ZADO-1210 file (C-alpha; in nm, 4 decimals, padded with zeros to 6 digits):
<atoms>
<atom x="00.0000" y="00.0000" z="00.0000" code="MET" pos="1"/>
<atom x="00.1463" y="00.3345" z="-00.1010" code="LYS" pos="2"/>
<atom x="00.1262" y="00.5927" z="00.1770" code="ALA" pos="3"/>
<atom x="-00.1090" y="00.8878" z="00.1467" code="ASP" pos="4"/>
<atom x="00.1252" y="01.1790" z="00.2158" code="LEU" pos="5"/>
<atom x="-00.1619" y="01.4305" z="00.2358" code="LYS" pos="6"/>
<atom x="00.0112" y="01.6762" z="00.0069" code="GLU" pos="7"/>
<atom x="-00.1049" y="02.0389" z="00.0029" code="VAL" pos="8"/>
<atom x="00.0447" y="02.3608" z="-00.1294" code="THR" pos="9"/>
<atom x="00.1816" y="02.5789" z="00.1488" code="ASN" pos="10"/>
<atom x="00.1142" y="02.9344" z="00.0356" code="SER" pos="11"/>
<atom x="00.3737" y="03.0874" z="00.2699" code="ASN" pos="12"/>
<atom x="00.6700" y="02.8788" z="00.1564" code="CYS" pos="13"/>
<atom x="00.9391" y="03.0938" z="-00.0095" code="HIS" pos="14"/>
<atom x="01.0437" y="02.8054" z="-00.2380" code="LYS" pos="15"/>
<atom x="01.3864" y="02.7501" z="-00.3909" code="GLN" pos="16"/>
<atom x="01.5687" y="02.8235" z="-00.0654" code="CYS" pos="17"/>
<atom x="01.9393" y="02.7581" z="-00.1115" code="ASN" pos="18"/>
<atom x="02.1717" y="02.6608" z="00.1718" code="LYS" pos="19"/>
<atom x="02.2525" y="03.0202" z="00.2669" code="ASP" pos="20"/>
<atom x="01.8883" y="03.1232" z="00.2719" code="LYS" pos="21"/>
<atom x="01.7938" y="02.8193" z="00.4809" code="ARG" pos="22"/>
<atom x="02.0360" y="02.9349" z="00.7489" code="ARG" pos="23"/>
<atom x="01.8097" y="03.2387" z="00.7894" code="LYS" pos="24"/>
<atom x="01.4699" y="03.0764" z="00.7399" code="THR" pos="25"/>
<atom x="01.5118" y="02.7546" z="00.9399" code="THR" pos="26"/>
<atom x="01.6226" y="02.6425" z="01.2854" code="THR" pos="27"/>
<atom x="01.7362" y="02.2792" z="01.3033" code="ASP" pos="28"/>
<atom x="01.5608" y="02.2388" z="00.9650" code="ASP" pos="29"/>
<atom x="01.2290" y="02.3579" z="01.1098" code="LEU" pos="30"/>
<atom x="01.0915" y="02.6384" z="00.8956" code="CYS" pos="31"/>
<atom x="01.0480" y="02.9621" z="01.0910" code="ASN" pos="32"/>
<atom x="00.8637" y="03.1360" z="00.8067" code="GLN" pos="33"/>
<atom x="00.5564" y="02.9166" z="00.7879" code="THR" pos="34"/>
<atom x="00.3636" y="02.6409" z="00.9639" code="VAL" pos="35"/>
<atom x="00.1472" y="02.3555" z="00.8403" code="SER" pos="36"/>
<atom x="-00.1554" y="02.4507" z="00.6304" code="GLU" pos="37"/>
<atom x="-00.3354" y="02.1509" z="00.7818" code="ILE" pos="38"/>
<atom x="-00.2844" y="02.1906" z="01.1568" code="ASP" pos="39"/>
<atom x="-00.0822" y="02.5082" z="01.2185" code="GLY" pos="40"/>
<atom x="00.2109" y="02.3175" z="01.3688" code="LEU" pos="41"/>
<atom x="00.5803" y="02.3299" z="01.2645" code="PRO" pos="42"/>
<atom x="00.7041" y="02.1759" z="00.9392" code="VAL" pos="43"/>
<atom x="01.0497" y="02.0498" z="00.8476" code="ARG" pos="44"/>
<atom x="01.2192" y="02.1902" z="00.5374" code="CYS" pos="45"/>
<atom x="01.3376" y="01.9019" z="00.3137" code="VAL" pos="46"/>
<atom x="01.4441" y="01.8230" z="-00.0408" code="GLY" pos="47"/>
<atom x="01.2062" y="01.6631" z="-00.2880" code="GLU" pos="48"/>
<atom x="01.3912" y="01.3297" z="-00.2640" code="TRP" pos="49"/>
<atom x="01.2583" y="01.2803" z="00.0916" code="ALA" pos="50"/>
<atom x="00.9439" y="01.1234" z="-00.0552" code="MET" pos="51"/>
<atom x="01.1487" y="00.8334" z="-00.1928" code="GLU" pos="52"/>
<atom x="01.2866" y="00.7581" z="00.1532" code="LYS" pos="53"/>
<atom x="00.9353" y="00.7646" z="00.2969" code="ILE" pos="54"/>
<atom x="00.8152" y="00.5267" z="00.0270" code="TYR" pos="55"/>
<atom x="01.0722" y="00.2574" z="00.1062" code="HIS" pos="56"/>
<atom x="01.0182" y="00.2864" z="00.4814" code="LEU" pos="57"/>
<atom x="00.6406" y="00.2689" z="00.4645" code="ILE" pos="58"/>
<atom x="00.6372" y="-00.0173" z="00.2149" code="GLN" pos="59"/>
<atom x="00.8438" y="-00.2220" z="00.4576" code="TYR" pos="60"/>
<atom x="00.6578" y="-00.1041" z="00.7682" code="PHE" pos="61"/>
<atom x="00.3276" y="-00.2263" z="00.6248" code="GLY" pos="62"/>
<atom x="00.4568" y="-00.5725" z="00.5340" code="ILE" pos="63"/>
<atom x="00.6582" y="-00.6071" z="00.8570" code="PHE" pos="64"/>
<atom x="00.3675" y="-00.5121" z="01.0853" code="SER" pos="65"/>
<atom x="00.1042" y="-00.7099" z="00.8977" code="THR" pos="66"/>
<atom x="00.3260" y="-01.0142" z="00.8501" code="GLY" pos="67"/>
<atom x="00.4138" y="-01.0348" z="01.2202" code="MET" pos="68"/>
<atom x="00.0749" y="-00.9408" z="01.3671" code="LYS" pos="69"/>
<atom x="-00.0026" y="-01.2911" z="01.5001" code="TYR" pos="70"/>
<atom x="00.3491" y="-01.3547" z="01.6270" code="LYS" pos="71"/>
<atom x="00.5571" y="-01.2319" z="01.9210" code="TRP" pos="72"/>
<atom x="00.2482" y="-01.2205" z="02.1471" code="ASP" pos="73"/>
<atom x="00.1669" y="-00.8720" z="02.0255" code="GLY" pos="74"/>
<atom x="00.5080" y="-00.7351" z="02.1251" code="LYS" pos="75"/>
<atom x="00.5833" y="-00.5651" z="01.7937" code="ILE" pos="76"/>
<atom x="00.7277" y="-00.2136" z="01.8144" code="ASN" pos="77"/>
<atom x="00.8383" y="00.0639" z="01.5836" code="TYR" pos="78"/>
<atom x="01.1165" y="00.2972" z="01.6982" code="ILE" pos="79"/>
<atom x="01.2266" y="00.6057" z="01.5043" code="GLU" pos="80"/>
<atom x="01.5283" y="00.8178" z="01.5941" code="ILE" pos="81"/>
<atom x="01.5593" y="01.1686" z="01.4409" code="CYS" pos="82"/>
<atom x="01.1850" y="01.1627" z="01.3842" code="SER" pos="83"/>
<atom x="01.1034" y="01.5204" z="01.2900" code="GLY" pos="84"/>
<atom x="00.7739" y="01.6929" z="01.3759" code="PRO" pos="85"/>
<atom x="00.5516" y="01.4851" z="01.1455" code="GLY" pos="86"/>
<atom x="00.4972" y="01.7258" z="00.8564" code="ARG" pos="87"/>
<atom x="00.7556" y="01.8290" z="00.5942" code="CYS" pos="88"/>
<atom x="00.7712" y="02.0863" z="00.3205" code="ILE" pos="89"/>
<atom x="00.9386" y="02.0429" z="-00.0174" code="ASN" pos="90"/>
<atom x="01.1569" y="02.3516" z="-00.0354" code="ARG" pos="91"/>
<atom x="01.1661" y="02.3489" z="-00.4156" code="SER" pos="92"/>
<atom x="00.7924" y="02.3321" z="-00.4806" code="LEU" pos="93"/>
<atom x="00.6348" y="02.4562" z="-00.1572" code="GLY" pos="94"/>
<atom x="00.4397" y="02.1327" z="-00.1245" code="ILE" pos="95"/>
<atom x="00.3710" y="02.0177" z="00.2300" code="GLU" pos="96"/>
<atom x="00.3361" y="01.6463" z="00.3098" code="PHE" pos="97"/>
<atom x="00.3481" y="01.3835" z="00.5841" code="ASN" pos="98"/>
<atom x="00.6938" y="01.2863" z="00.7044" code="GLY" pos="99"/>
<atom x="00.7962" y="00.9365" z="00.8103" code="THR" pos="100"/>
<atom x="00.6558" y="00.9598" z="01.1616" code="SER" pos="101"/>
<atom x="00.3103" y="01.0768" z="01.0568" code="LEU" pos="102"/>
<atom x="00.2982" y="00.8216" z="00.7738" code="CYS" pos="103"/>
<atom x="00.3569" y="00.5475" z="01.0306" code="VAL" pos="104"/>
<atom x="00.1004" y="00.6952" z="01.2681" code="LEU" pos="105"/>
<atom x="-00.1646" y="00.7077" z="00.9954" code="GLU" pos="106"/>
<atom x="-00.0864" y="00.3643" z="00.8508" code="HIS" pos="107"/>
<atom x="-00.3609" y="00.0993" z="00.8936" code="PRO" pos="108"/>
<atom x="-00.0991" y="-00.1449" z="01.0266" code="ALA" pos="109"/>
<atom x="-00.0314" y="00.0796" z="01.3280" code="LEU" pos="110"/>
<atom x="-00.3032" y="-00.1130" z="01.5122" code="LYS" pos="111"/>
<atom x="-00.0821" y="-00.4226" z="01.5118" code="TYR" pos="112"/>
<atom x="00.1902" y="-00.2477" z="01.7103" code="LEU" pos="113"/>
<atom x="00.2395" y="-00.2618" z="02.0824" code="ASN" pos="114"/>
<atom x="00.4163" y="00.0773" z="02.0735" code="LYS" pos="115"/>
<atom x="00.5441" y="00.3363" z="01.8286" code="ALA" pos="116"/>
<atom x="00.8200" y="00.5472" z="01.9849" code="LEU" pos="117"/>
<atom x="00.9745" y="00.8557" z="01.8258" code="PHE" pos="118"/>
<atom x="01.2943" y="01.0266" z="01.9392" code="PHE" pos="119"/>
<atom x="01.4340" y="01.3669" z="01.8491" code="ASP" pos="120"/>
<atom x="01.6791" y="01.5913" z="02.0330" code="TYR" pos="121"/>
<atom x="01.4781" y="01.9070" z="01.9556" code="ASN" pos="122"/>
<atom x="01.2122" y="01.9777" z="02.2180" code="SER" pos="123"/>
<atom x="00.9979" y="02.1781" z="01.9715" code="LYS" pos="124"/>
<atom x="00.9959" y="01.8816" z="01.7334" code="VAL" pos="125"/>
<atom x="00.8944" y="01.6438" z="02.0126" code="VAL" pos="126"/>
<atom x="00.6234" y="01.8781" z="02.1385" code="GLU" pos="127"/>
<atom x="00.4822" y="01.9190" z="01.7858" code="SER" pos="128"/>
<atom x="00.4750" y="01.5468" z="01.7172" code="LEU" pos="129"/>
<atom x="00.3153" y="01.4714" z="02.0538" code="ASN" pos="130"/>
<atom x="00.0464" y="01.7309" z="01.9805" code="THR" pos="131"/>
<atom x="-00.0258" y="01.5581" z="01.6496" code="ARG" pos="132"/>
<atom x="-00.0404" y="01.2225" z="01.8285" code="ILE" pos="133"/>
<atom x="-00.2812" y="01.3620" z="02.0886" code="GLU" pos="134"/>
<atom x="-00.5071" y="01.5221" z="01.8274" code="VAL" pos="135"/>
<atom x="-00.5294" y="01.1887" z="01.6467" code="LYS" pos="136"/>
<atom x="-00.5952" y="01.0128" z="01.9790" code="LYS" pos="137"/>
<atom x="-00.3341" y="00.7438" z="01.9204" code="ILE" pos="138"/>
<atom x="-00.2845" y="00.5638" z="02.2531" code="PRO" pos="139"/>
<atom x="00.0151" y="00.3482" z="02.1603" code="ASN" pos="140"/>
<atom x="00.2478" y="00.6228" z="02.0326" code="ALA" pos="141"/>
<atom x="00.4762" y="00.8730" z="02.2030" code="LYS" pos="142"/>
<atom x="00.7483" y="01.1214" z="02.1077" code="ALA" pos="143"/>
<atom x="01.0399" y="01.1508" z="02.3502" code="ILE" pos="144"/>
<atom x="01.3404" y="01.3814" z="02.3683" code="ILE" pos="145"/>
<atom x="01.6508" y="01.1810" z="02.2820" code="GLY" pos="146"/>
<atom x="01.9982" y="01.2706" z="02.1578" code="ASP" pos="147"/>
<atom x="02.1752" y="00.9928" z="01.9673" code="TYR" pos="148"/>
<atom x="02.5015" y="01.0913" z="02.1329" code="PHE" pos="149"/>
<atom x="02.3473" y="00.9631" z="02.4569" code="ASN" pos="150"/>
<atom x="02.2672" y="00.6038" z="02.3638" code="ALA" pos="151"/>
<atom x="02.2076" y="00.4886" z="02.7212" code="LYS" pos="152"/>
<atom x="01.9409" y="00.7550" z="02.7801" code="ALA" pos="153"/>
<atom x="01.7545" y="00.6576" z="02.4612" code="ILE" pos="154"/>
<atom x="01.7696" y="00.2875" z="02.5518" code="CYS" pos="155"/>
<atom x="01.6562" y="00.3554" z="02.9092" code="ASN" pos="156"/>
<atom x="01.3539" y="00.5424" z="02.7739" code="ASN" pos="157"/>
<atom x="01.2796" y="00.2527" z="02.5394" code="ILE" pos="158"/>
<atom x="01.3015" y="00.0043" z="02.8287" code="LYS" pos="159"/>
<atom x="01.0537" y="00.2170" z="03.0256" code="ASN" pos="160"/>
<atom x="00.8008" y="00.1862" z="02.7415" code="GLU" pos="161"/>
<atom x="00.8342" y="-00.1695" z="02.6088" code="ILE" pos="162"/>
<atom x="00.9527" y="-00.5137" z="02.7063" code="THR" pos="163"/>
<atom x="01.2846" y="-00.5969" z="02.5455" code="THR" pos="164"/>
<atom x="01.1915" y="-00.9465" z="02.4252" code="ASN" pos="165"/>
<atom x="00.9668" y="-00.8340" z="02.1413" code="GLY" pos="166"/>
<atom x="01.0291" y="-00.7690" z="01.7717" code="LEU" pos="167"/>
<atom x="01.1328" y="-00.4185" z="01.6724" code="ASN" pos="168"/>
<atom x="01.1715" y="-00.2147" z="01.3565" code="LEU" pos="169"/>
<atom x="01.4176" y="00.0701" z="01.4137" code="ILE" pos="170"/>
<atom x="01.4473" y="00.3570" z="01.1656" code="PHE" pos="171"/>
<atom x="01.7301" y="00.6081" z="01.2177" code="ILE" pos="172"/>
<atom x="01.7269" y="00.9193" z="01.0005" code="ASP" pos="173"/>
<atom x="02.0236" y="01.1538" z="01.0667" code="PRO" pos="174"/>
<atom x="02.1045" y="01.4397" z="00.8293" code="THR" pos="175"/>
<atom x="02.4767" y="01.3615" z="00.8212" code="ASP" pos="176"/>
<atom x="02.7242" y="01.0880" z="00.9184" code="CYS" pos="177"/>
<atom x="02.7604" y="01.1954" z="01.2810" code="SER" pos="178"/>
<atom x="02.5510" y="00.9045" z="01.4133" code="LEU" pos="179"/>
<atom x="02.7783" y="00.7174" z="01.6584" code="PRO" pos="180"/>
<atom x="02.7934" y="00.3425" z="01.6101" code="PHE" pos="181"/>
<atom x="02.7749" y="00.3134" z="01.9878" code="ASP" pos="182"/>
<atom x="02.4016" y="00.3817" z="01.9549" code="LEU" pos="183"/>
<atom x="02.3596" y="00.0805" z="01.7241" code="ILE" pos="184"/>
<atom x="02.5571" y="-00.1354" z="01.9683" code="LYS" pos="185"/>
<atom x="02.3446" y="-00.0237" z="02.2620" code="GLU" pos="186"/>
<atom x="02.0186" y="-00.0774" z="02.0752" code="LEU" pos="187"/>
<atom x="02.1251" y="-00.4250" z="01.9643" code="LYS" pos="188"/>
<atom x="02.2348" y="-00.5149" z="02.3179" code="ALA" pos="189"/>
<atom x="01.9014" y="-00.4057" z="02.4663" code="LYS" pos="190"/>
<atom x="01.6737" y="-00.5095" z="02.1772" code="LEU" pos="191"/>
<atom x="01.8238" y="-00.8224" z="02.0282" code="SER" pos="192"/>
<atom x="01.5350" y="-00.8737" z="01.7825" code="ASN" pos="193"/>
<atom x="01.5546" y="-00.5608" z="01.5715" code="ALA" pos="194"/>
<atom x="01.5502" y="-00.4868" z="01.1995" code="ASP" pos="195"/>
<atom x="01.7340" y="-00.1670" z="01.1087" code="LEU" pos="196"/>
<atom x="01.6753" y="00.0926" z="00.8397" code="ILE" pos="197"/>
<atom x="01.9405" y="00.3647" z="00.8554" code="ILE" pos="198"/>
<atom x="01.9838" y="00.6730" z="00.6409" code="ASN" pos="199"/>
<atom x="02.3504" y="00.7171" z="00.5464" code="ILE" pos="200"/>
<atom x="02.4222" y="01.0668" z="00.4087" code="ALA" pos="201"/>
<atom x="02.6890" y="00.9217" z="00.1857" code="ILE" pos="202"/>
<atom x="02.6370" y="01.1562" z="-00.1101" code="GLY" pos="203"/>
<atom x="02.6379" y="01.4867" z="00.0776" code="THR" pos="204"/>
<atom x="02.8180" y="01.5208" z="00.4104" code="ASP" pos="205"/>
<atom x="03.0509" y="01.2261" z="00.3486" code="TYR" pos="206"/>
<atom x="03.1419" y="01.3092" z="-00.0121" code="THR" pos="207"/>
<atom x="03.2215" y="01.6704" z="00.0764" code="ARG" pos="208"/>
<atom x="03.4602" y="01.5882" z="00.3595" code="ASN" pos="209"/>
<atom x="03.5957" y="01.2338" z="00.3409" code="ILE" pos="210"/>
<atom x="03.8958" y="01.2929" z="00.1120" code="LYS" pos="211"/>
<atom x="04.0306" y="01.5690" z="00.3349" code="LYS" pos="212"/>
<atom x="03.9840" y="01.3466" z="00.6405" code="ALA" pos="213"/>
<atom x="04.1751" y="01.0631" z="00.4721" code="ILE" pos="214"/>
<atom x="04.4602" y="01.2643" z="00.3225" code="LEU" pos="215"/>
<atom x="04.5072" y="01.5221" z="00.5973" code="ASP" pos="216"/>
<atom x="04.3599" y="01.3834" z="00.9221" code="PRO" pos="217"/>
<atom x="04.5528" y="01.6236" z="01.1471" code="ASP" pos="218"/>
<atom x="04.3966" y="01.9292" z="00.9849" code="SER" pos="219"/>
<atom x="04.0558" y="01.7605" z="00.9601" code="ASN" pos="220"/>
<atom x="04.0390" y="01.5929" z="01.2998" code="ALA" pos="221"/>
<atom x="03.6690" y="01.6658" z="01.3427" code="GLY" pos="222"/>
<atom x="03.5706" y="01.4840" z="01.0249" code="SER" pos="223"/>
<atom x="03.8179" y="01.2026" z="01.0923" code="TYR" pos="224"/>
<atom x="03.6699" y="01.1426" z="01.4378" code="GLU" pos="225"/>
<atom x="03.3115" y="01.1715" z="01.3146" code="LYS" pos="226"/>
<atom x="03.3483" y="00.9143" z="01.0376" code="TYR" pos="227"/>
<atom x="03.5539" y="00.6799" z="01.2563" code="SER" pos="228"/>
<atom x="03.2790" y="00.6986" z="01.5187" code="ARG" pos="229"/>
<atom x="03.0177" y="00.6318" z="01.2507" code="PHE" pos="230"/>
<atom x="03.1744" y="00.3072" z="01.1237" code="ILE" pos="231"/>
<atom x="03.3196" y="00.2115" z="01.4647" code="ASP" pos="232"/>
<atom x="03.6845" y="00.1986" z="01.3621" code="ASN" pos="233"/>
<atom x="03.9695" y="00.3985" z="01.2084" code="ASP" pos="234"/>
<atom x="04.1108" y="00.1074" z="01.0072" code="VAL" pos="235"/>
<atom x="03.9345" y="00.2480" z="00.7028" code="PHE" pos="236"/>
<atom x="04.1534" y="00.5599" z="00.7137" code="PHE" pos="237"/>
<atom x="04.4783" y="00.3679" z="00.7468" code="ASN" pos="238"/>
<atom x="04.4375" y="00.1639" z="00.4290" code="SER" pos="239"/>
<atom x="04.6719" y="00.2335" z="00.1367" code="ASP" pos="240"/>
<atom x="04.3889" y="00.1375" z="-00.0992" code="VAL" pos="241"/>
<atom x="04.1572" y="00.3973" z="00.0547" code="ILE" pos="242"/>
<atom x="04.4256" y="00.6661" z="00.0417" code="ARG" pos="243"/>
<atom x="04.4818" y="00.5970" z="-00.3265" code="GLU" pos="244"/>
<atom x="04.1068" y="00.6225" z="-00.3950" code="LEU" pos="245"/>
<atom x="04.1046" y="00.9604" z="-00.2200" code="ALA" pos="246"/>
<atom x="04.4074" y="01.0853" z="-00.4152" code="ARG" pos="247"/>
<atom x="04.2488" y="00.9804" z="-00.7445" code="SER" pos="248"/>
<atom x="03.9106" y="01.1425" z="-00.6601" code="ASN" pos="249"/>
<atom x="03.7309" y="00.8079" z="-00.6926" code="ALA" pos="250"/>
<atom x="03.4199" y="00.9314" z="-00.5123" code="ASP" pos="251"/>
<atom x="03.1934" y="00.6402" z="-00.6030" code="LYS" pos="252"/>
<atom x="03.4488" y="00.3810" z="-00.4936" code="GLU" pos="253"/>
<atom x="03.5076" y="00.5687" z="-00.1669" code="LEU" pos="254"/>
<atom x="03.1354" y="00.5675" z="-00.0951" code="ARG" pos="255"/>
<atom x="03.1066" y="00.1955" z="-00.1622" code="LEU" pos="256"/>
<atom x="03.4120" y="00.1195" z="00.0532" code="ALA" pos="257"/>
<atom x="03.2749" y="00.3246" z="00.3429" code="PHE" pos="258"/>
<atom x="02.9386" y="00.1529" z="00.3148" code="ARG" pos="259"/>
<atom x="03.1077" y="-00.1873" z="00.3109" code="ALA" pos="260"/>
<atom x="03.2971" y="-00.0986" z="00.6277" code="GLU" pos="261"/>
<atom x="02.9684" y="-00.0050" z="00.7922" code="TYR" pos="262"/>
<atom x="02.8222" y="-00.3417" z="00.6944" code="VAL" pos="263"/>
<atom x="03.1248" y="-00.5169" z="00.8470" code="ASN" pos="264"/>
<atom x="03.0561" y="-00.3427" z="01.1768" code="SER" pos="265"/>
<atom x="02.6905" y="-00.4489" z="01.1628" code="LEU" pos="266"/>
<atom x="02.7942" y="-00.8084" z="01.0925" code="LYS" pos="267"/>
<atom x="02.9931" y="-00.8090" z="01.4164" code="LYS" pos="268"/>
<atom x="02.6644" y="-00.7391" z="01.5979" code="LEU" pos="269"/>
<atom x="02.4985" y="-01.0432" z="01.4394" code="GLY" pos="270"/>
<atom x="02.3300" y="-00.8896" z="01.1354" code="TYR" pos="271"/>
<atom x="02.3413" y="-01.1246" z="00.8377" code="LYS" pos="272"/>
<atom x="02.1233" y="-00.9879" z="00.5581" code="TYR" pos="273"/>
<atom x="02.1559" y="-00.6454" z="00.3958" code="PHE" pos="274"/>
<atom x="02.0181" y="-00.4371" z="00.1149" code="ASP" pos="275"/>
<atom x="02.0511" y="-00.0757" z="00.0018" code="PHE" pos="276"/>
<atom x="01.8289" y="00.1784" z="-00.1642" code="LYS" pos="277"/>
<atom x="02.0171" y="00.4624" z="-00.3272" code="HIS" pos="278"/>
<atom x="01.8178" y="00.7848" z="-00.2980" code="ILE" pos="279"/>
<atom x="01.9375" y="00.9841" z="-00.5958" code="ARG" pos="280"/>
<atom x="02.2861" y="01.1224" z="-00.5257" code="ASN" pos="281"/>
<atom x="02.2132" y="01.2196" z="-00.1687" code="TYR" pos="282"/>
<atom x="02.2049" y="00.9186" z="00.0590" code="TYR" pos="283"/>
<atom x="02.1630" y="00.5452" z="00.0933" code="ASP" pos="284"/>
<atom x="01.9077" y="00.3618" z="00.3013" code="LEU" pos="285"/>
<atom x="02.0665" y="00.0512" z="00.4467" code="ILE" pos="286"/>
<atom x="01.8425" y="-00.2333" z="00.5596" code="PHE" pos="287"/>
<atom x="01.9877" y="-00.4858" z="00.8036" code="ALA" pos="288"/>
<atom x="01.8258" y="-00.7906" z="00.9608" code="THR" pos="289"/>
<atom x="01.9377" y="-01.1047" z="01.1422" code="SER" pos="290"/>
<atom x="01.6587" y="-01.3221" z="01.0046" code="HIS" pos="291"/>
<atom x="01.5899" y="-01.4469" z="00.6496" code="PRO" pos="292"/>
<atom x="01.2223" y="-01.3527" z="00.6891" code="LYS" pos="293"/>
<atom x="01.3293" y="-00.9910" z="00.7269" code="GLY" pos="294"/>
<atom x="01.5097" y="-00.9786" z="00.3933" code="ILE" pos="295"/>
<atom x="01.2197" y="-01.1674" z="00.2345" code="GLU" pos="296"/>
<atom x="00.9801" y="-00.8984" z="00.3564" code="PHE" pos="297"/>
<atom x="01.2162" y="-00.6210" z="00.2413" code="TRP" pos="298"/>
<atom x="01.2463" y="-00.7633" z="-00.1094" code="GLU" pos="299"/>
<atom x="00.8704" y="-00.8052" z="-00.1295" code="LYS" pos="300"/>
<atom x="00.8179" y="-00.4480" z="-00.0101" code="ALA" pos="301"/>
<atom x="01.0481" y="-00.3115" z="-00.2794" code="ASN" pos="302"/>
<atom x="00.9326" y="-00.5090" z="-00.5835" code="LYS" pos="303"/>
<atom x="00.7662" y="-00.1910" z="-00.7054" code="ILE" pos="304"/>
<atom x="00.9883" y="00.1169" z="-00.6869" code="GLN" pos="305"/>
<atom x="00.8988" y="00.4713" z="-00.5912" code="HIS" pos="306"/>
<atom x="00.8517" y="00.5653" z="-00.9576" code="ASP" pos="307"/>
<atom x="00.6141" y="00.2752" z="-01.0181" code="GLY" pos="308"/>
<atom x="00.8699" y="00.0584" z="-01.1992" code="GLN" pos="309"/>
<atom x="00.8723" y="-00.3085" z="-01.1050" code="ARG" pos="310"/>
<atom x="01.2001" y="-00.4619" z="-00.9901" code="THR" pos="311"/>
<atom x="01.3172" y="-00.7418" z="-01.2177" code="LEU" pos="312"/>
<atom x="01.4772" y="-01.0566" z="-01.0826" code="ASN" pos="313"/>
<atom x="01.7402" y="-01.2164" z="-01.3079" code="PHE" pos="314"/>
</atoms>
């Protein structure tokens, strides 16, 4: 089932805001020039490609929740980190639409969940999403303040809301590659049965900074530390092969190598099956599961692509 994003034109959107203009018109990507045409609450400024990410998430969420509804004694949960306020606005076209969190909350399969938990470090985002949850009278959902640099606090809040022996779908949606792998470790330690969908900003943040971090780590210590923290090691940076790729400006190969290193770190946690969805030139969604049923569901969910094309199996 394709999600209804409830798209409307937002008459107050300036449209075509470049990076410099967004520094003036947004705070933590929340637009400070307009609010939702539907409910008067904050909206997040995003690129048009965000709809593709939502499509892949919601396709899987529907199959995951429906397929598991009679299993796990009803202990099926959805957890989203970096949730946003629920409504987004396409900064190119001025079209407002449901973000990932609101798409999940309005999905018919929500009724099969024990809990839907949403985390964001921004208190205004959390307050906005909780207001939307309250207006919709959804009893099994909650937005909670949570910073992914404090993995223990997020996991403690999760433990206060759900039992840890259920089945969980965790979606993590950072805007850059600053997500510490320690969060993934902590989540896996506390919630052993968890499928992951993670947004890796491999075509923006990473591509802009990785070569400098590889070739001149002393002058780019911040980037070096950030990317090492993301993949959970600095071996990547000490490889002669990787240095040669950086010197030769082999951007695509560097992205694939970084992604492969991330997969290796996930394998050490017990994840066995992986797939990727490349969202234009901006980021990759990585899907990771420990169970063959998970990858079966993922492949089924993505047989038809965002543009309506059917995936061919050869």
